[in-house]
N, C-alpha and C positions, 0 to 999 in steps of 0.2 A: 504494500500500500504506500502510495506517495505521501510526502509530508505536507500537511495542510499549512503549517507555519511558513514553509518556503514559498508556497504559492501566494499566500496573503501578503508576505513581505514584498513580492514582486508585482502585486496587482496594481498599485497606483502607476507604476512605470508602464505596465502593459496597457492600461486604459489610455494613458497619454499617447503611447505609440499608436494604438488602434485609431484614436480620434484623428491624429495627424495623417495617418494612412488613408482613412476612409472619408474624413470630413463629416462624420455623422456620429453623434453620441450614441444613439440607439443601436446603430450597426456595430459600433465599436464595443458596446457592452455585450451585444449578442456574440461577437467574436470571442471576447474574453470568457464568456460563459461556456461557449463550445470548447474553448481551450481547457477550462476547468474540468469539464466532463472527461476530456481525453487524459488530463493529468491524473484524475482519480482512477482511471482504468489501468494506469501503469503498475506493474508489479515491483519494479525496482526504481529507485531514485537515480536519475541520470548523474554522471560525474560532474557535469556543469549545468545545473538547473537553469541558470539565467540564459545561457546560450540555447538550451533546448526550448525553453518557453518562447524566446524571441523568434527562433526559427519556425516553430509551429504557428505562432501568431502571424508572422509575416506571410506564411503560406495560406493561412485562412483568409487574410486580407487580400492577398493576390487573387484568390479565387473569387472573392466578392467583387473586387474591382473589375475583373474580366467579365463577370456575368453582368455587371452594371452597364458595361459598354454596349451590351446587346439589347438592353431594354430601352423602350421609348419613354419619353417624359414630356408631359404637357407644359409648354412654356419654359422660361428660363429655369435652370436648376441652380439652387444656392446651397452651400453647405449648411448643415444643421447647426444652429447657434448654441453656444455654451455660456451660461452665466458664470461670471467670475465669483470666486468665494468671497472676496473683499476688494473694494477699490484700492488701487495703488497708483502712485505717481508714475507717469510714463517712463521716466528714466530708471525706475526700479523694475519694470517689467519688459524691458527691451526685447530680450530673448523670447520670453513667453508671448509677447504681442506678435513678434515677427513670425512665429510659428502657428499662432492661433487666430489671427485676424481673418475675417471672412474673405477679405480681398486676397490674402496670401493663399488660403485654402482653395479659393477659386482658381488661382493661377496654377496650383499643383494639379488640377484636373486636366491640364493640357499635356501632362506627361503620360507616357505609357505606364501601365501598372508596374512593370518591373523597374523602370526608371524611377518611379515615385518611391518604391520601397527602398531601393539602393540610396537615393538622395536623402530620404528622411533618416535612415539608419546612419549614414555617413555624416551628413551635415548637422543634424539635430541631436543625434545620440552618440556621435563621436566614434563609431566603429571603424577601426583600420581595415584596409582592403583585405588583409590576410584573414581577418575574422568575418568579413562580409561574405567572402566567397562561399564558405560552407553554409551560411545562413540562407542564401538564396540559390544555392546549388549552381554557382558559376565560379569561374576562376577569378583570382584577384585582378588579373589584367582586364578581364571582361567587365568586372565591377567598376574598374577605373574608367573605362570607356563609357559605360552607362551613366556614371556620375558626371563626367565631363559633358556629355551630350545634354543631360538634364540641366547642368549649370548654364550652358549656352542658351537653352530655351528659356530658362527662368530669368537670366540676368537682367534684361531690359525692363522686365515687368515686376521685379521684386519690389514690394512696397517700401517706402522710405521709413526711417526711424521716426516714431511719433514724438511730439513735444507737447508741453503744457498748452502752448498756443493752439496746436492742432486740435487738442481735446476741447478747448474753449470754442474754437471756430465750429467744430462739429456739433457741439451742443446748441450754438446759435442757429445753425442751419436747421437742426431738427425742430427747434422751437418755432422757427419761421414756417416750416412745412405744416406744423400743427395749427398755427394761428392764421396762416395765409398772408404773411407779410411779404408781399410781392417785391418791394424794393430791396428788402434784406436778402431775399433769395437771389435776386439778379446780381447783387454784389458778391455773394458767396459762391455761387455756382460757376464753374469754368464754362467757357463757351462751348466746349464739346462734352459737357457733363452727361452722364448716362445713369439711367435708373433701371434696376433689375428687380422684378417682382415675381416671387415664387409662390404660386397657389397650388401647384401640383395637380391641377385639373380638378381640385376638390372645391375650392372657393374662388371667388372672383379675383382675378389678377390680370395684369397686362401679359398677353401671350408672347410679346416680343419686347426686346429692350427698347426703352424710350430715350431718344437722343435730343439734347439741346434744352436750355433753360426754359424756353417758352412752352414746349410740350410737357416738360416736367411740371411746370406751374399748372397747366391745364389738368394734368392727371390728379394732382393733389386737390385742386378746386372741385373736381368731380367727386373725389372721395369725401370731402367735407360736406357737399350737398347731400350725399347719401347717408351720412352718419346719423345714427339715432341719438336721442337725447341722453342716453345712458353712457355715451362714450366718455371714457376717462383715460388719462395718460399718466405715466410714471417713468422717471429715468432710472435705468439700471446700468450696470457695467457688464458688458457682454463682449467676449472675445477681445478683451483689452481696450475696448472703446466705449464712449458714451452711447447708449442705445435707448430709444424711446419705445416703451412698451405700451400698447393700446389695448384697452379693455372695453368690451361691450356687454352689458348686463352681467358684469363680474367675471366674464370669461376673457382670457387672453386671446386676441384675434390677430395681432400683428406685432412684429418687431422691426424697427427702422433704425438703421445706422448708416454711416457714410465713410468714404475714404478721402483723406485730405492729402493733397500734394501741392507744394509750393504756395501755400497760403490760400488755396481754393479747394472746394469740394469737387472731385472729379467723378465720383460714383456714389450712388445711393443704393442701398440694399434693403428691400422690404420682404421679410419672411412672413408669409401668410398661410403656408401649408400647415393645417392643424396637426398633422402627424409629427411635424418637426417642432411644434410648439408645446405639445402635450406634456412632455416631461418637465418643462420649464414653469408650468402654471403655479405650483405651490410656492416656489422660490420668488417668482416675479410678483405674486399677489400679496406678498408680505407688506 
């Protein structure tokens, strides 16, 4: 029988790895749960439990990523958001923000499943190529090539380091979206700003990205016209950034956050898919 204490000690790291690989809390938790079932079935404890668990989880996530590529999705797909345990200054969460921001997780979707696994294990978890090879069943040289190709693809799109002024600007933008302050939004939104709205085909959302400040303004104006009298808003800290949580009749219906670059908001992310919001409800409603 495998050792429960060994798995529990590794579980936080495994959950963090699964979330970064899949961009989904629920899928990450399912993968770690499946890993736990396989761990329980072992008759002998591996010589290197950490390496064994990392390899098994990486394979489970690879299978999930590959199957996801074959599935259709209604409208833009956004990563599943994750509420932060406690707010922290941007300079204190640089590494965490860089790996958890929705913008960054969305960029990772452009990699092939194997590139993503190799890049995450190498760049974020510090695995040397000699150890990476056995984990993904490739040679160290092949892992190096996979990592370099991933770096080339990610390089120009990697989000910049957040600052306190970025967080303040993001909060101003979110408040302007809520209140309908047109002048404020026109000042804050970049000329090529983009809005991505994920409803998953379950609830009403824009089926295509919305480009440009004027169209984004019209989108939010339409939402405000349709909002019922019970609409309530609350700021939370989500994926290292200020996020506006919207409630209707006490139910969480939307999370809105944005990506800031060079003093302007370049992208807005609206998560409306109830399947991706369900697990956040108890924490967000506090």
